[in-house]
C-alpha positions as CSV (number, residue, x, y, z in Angstrom):
1,M,66.8,16.1,39.4
2,A,69.7,18.1,39.3
3,S,71.5,18.8,36.0
4,S,74.6,20.7,34.8
5,D,75.3,22.0,30.6
6,Q,75.5,18.4,29.9
7,N,73.8,16.1,32.1
8,Q,71.3,15.9,34.1
9,T,71.2,13.0,37.0
10,F,67.5,11.2,38.1
11,E,67.3,9.3,41.1
12,I,66.7,6.3,41.4
13,G,64.8,6.0,44.4
14,Q,65.3,2.2,46.6
15,R,61.8,1.0,45.7
16,K,62.8,0.4,41.4
17,R,60.0,0.9,39.1
18,I,60.5,-1.9,37.1
19,A,58.5,-3.1,34.0
20,L,58.1,-6.2,32.8
21,V,57.4,-7.2,28.7
22,A,57.4,-10.4,27.5
23,H,56.3,-12.1,23.9
24,D,54.2,-14.6,23.9
25,N,57.1,-17.6,23.3
26,K,58.8,-15.9,26.3
27,K,56.5,-15.5,28.9
28,S,56.8,-18.4,30.9
29,E,60.7,-18.2,30.6
30,L,59.6,-14.9,32.4
31,L,56.9,-16.2,35.2
32,E,59.7,-18.8,36.3
33,W,62.0,-16.1,36.8
34,V,59.5,-13.9,38.5
35,K,58.6,-17.3,41.4
36,R,62.4,-17.5,41.6
37,N,62.9,-13.9,42.1
38,R,59.7,-13.6,44.2
39,D,61.0,-12.0,47.5
40,Q,63.2,-9.7,45.3
41,L,60.1,-8.3,43.3
42,L,57.9,-8.4,46.3
43,K,60.0,-4.7,47.5
44,H,59.1,-2.9,44.3
45,E,56.9,-1.5,42.1
46,L,56.0,-3.5,38.8
47,H,54.7,-2.7,35.3
48,A,54.1,-4.7,32.8
49,T,52.0,-5.1,29.3
50,G,48.5,-6.5,29.7
51,T,48.7,-10.2,29.3
52,T,52.6,-10.2,31.1
53,G,51.3,-8.1,34.4
54,S,47.7,-10.4,34.5
55,L,50.0,-13.3,34.3
56,V,52.5,-11.8,36.9
57,E,50.0,-10.8,39.1
58,S,48.5,-14.4,39.4
59,I,51.9,-15.7,40.3
60,L,52.2,-12.7,42.7
61,G,49.2,-12.1,44.1
62,I,49.6,-8.2,44.0
63,S,48.5,-5.8,41.9
64,V,51.2,-4.3,39.3
65,I,49.6,-1.7,37.3
66,K,49.0,-2.8,33.6
67,Y,49.0,-1.4,30.2
68,K,47.4,-2.9,27.0
69,S,48.5,-5.4,25.5
70,G,51.9,-4.6,23.3
71,P,50.5,-5.2,19.9
72,L,48.1,-2.5,20.7
73,G,50.0,0.1,22.1
74,G,51.8,-1.5,25.4
75,D,54.9,-0.9,24.4
76,Q,54.5,2.6,23.4
77,Q,53.1,3.2,26.7
78,L,55.8,2.4,28.3
79,G,58.3,3.9,26.3
80,A,56.0,7.0,26.9
81,K,56.1,6.0,31.1
82,I,60.1,5.5,30.6
83,A,60.7,9.2,29.1
84,E,58.7,10.4,31.6
85,Q,61.2,8.9,34.3
86,C,57.9,6.6,35.6
87,I,60.2,3.6,35.0
88,D,63.0,3.0,36.5
89,M,64.0,-0.7,35.1
90,L,62.8,-2.4,32.1
91,I,62.8,-6.8,32.0
92,F,61.8,-7.1,28.0
93,L,62.3,-10.5,27.3
94,A,61.6,-10.7,23.1
95,D,61.2,-13.7,21.2
96,P,64.4,-13.5,18.7
97,L,63.4,-16.0,16.8
98,Q,59.8,-14.8,15.5
99,A,59.5,-11.7,14.0
100,Q,57.1,-9.9,15.4
101,P,54.3,-7.4,14.0
102,H,54.6,-4.5,16.4
103,D,58.8,-4.9,15.9
104,S,59.0,-1.2,15.3
105,D,57.4,-0.6,18.7
106,V,59.8,-3.3,20.5
107,R,62.5,-1.3,18.8
108,A,61.0,2.1,20.1
109,L,60.7,0.6,23.0
110,T,64.3,-0.4,23.7
111,R,65.9,2.7,22.2
112,L,64.2,4.9,24.6
113,A,65.6,2.9,27.4
114,S,68.8,3.7,25.9
115,V,68.2,7.1,25.6
116,W,66.9,7.8,29.3
117,N,70.2,5.3,30.3
118,I,67.3,3.1,32.4
119,P,68.9,-0.3,33.9
120,M,67.5,-2.8,30.7
121,A,67.5,-6.6,30.2
122,C,66.6,-8.4,27.2
123,N,68.1,-12.1,28.4
124,L,67.1,-13.8,31.8
125,S,71.0,-13.7,32.8
126,T,71.1,-10.2,32.6
127,A,67.9,-9.6,34.3
128,D,69.6,-11.8,37.5
129,F,72.2,-9.4,37.6
130,L,70.4,-6.8,37.4
131,L,68.4,-7.8,40.2
132,T,71.4,-8.7,42.4
133,S,72.9,-6.0,42.2
134,P,73.9,-3.6,45.0
135,Y,72.1,-0.9,43.7
136,M,69.0,-3.2,43.9
137,N,68.9,-2.0,47.3
138,S,69.7,1.3,47.5
139,T,69.2,4.6,45.9
140,Y,71.1,5.0,42.5
141,Q,72.3,8.1,40.4
142,R,71.4,8.1,37.0
143,I,72.9,10.3,34.6
144,V,71.5,11.3,31.3
145,P,72.5,13.7,28.8
146,T,70.4,17.2,28.8
147,F,70.5,16.2,24.9
148,E,70.6,20.7,24.4
149,H,73.2,19.9,21.0
150,Y,70.4,17.6,20.2
151,L,67.8,20.3,20.7
152,K,69.5,22.7,19.1
153,R,70.0,21.5,15.8
154,N,66.3,20.4,15.7
155,I,65.8,24.7,16.2
156,K,68.3,25.4,13.4
157,T,66.7,22.8,11.0
158,N,63.2,24.1,11.7
159,Q,63.6,27.4,10.5
């Protein structure tokens, strides 16, 4: 990681750490996408929430780093991994037509992906674009603000 006063840079390596998440009504779509993109996905390290991870493992025949089910804290676990710079990309197929009991966790996860400037796909078209990007097979310098202005604001506010 390199840094300046305003930004810090994190290198995303050639082997990406990709998080896969899908709500129940979107799991079949994600699994079909995983099948279509098997060869590309096998080149990377896959992370997933509970049930999604188990299903991806059975389709690809590889080990997936699994977290708890989304409603049981898996979305929050992935969010923590994003903040710790342990996830490079998020593919999250949320069901836009059904309310989720853990909607606040979903929003927190996608917010962290935005805060830490990781590529994020919320639909299969965007996931296809990400997976076919020239950056998928090379390194990439991800630029993230240092958040100094925010941290200094909190210090002044909390005194």
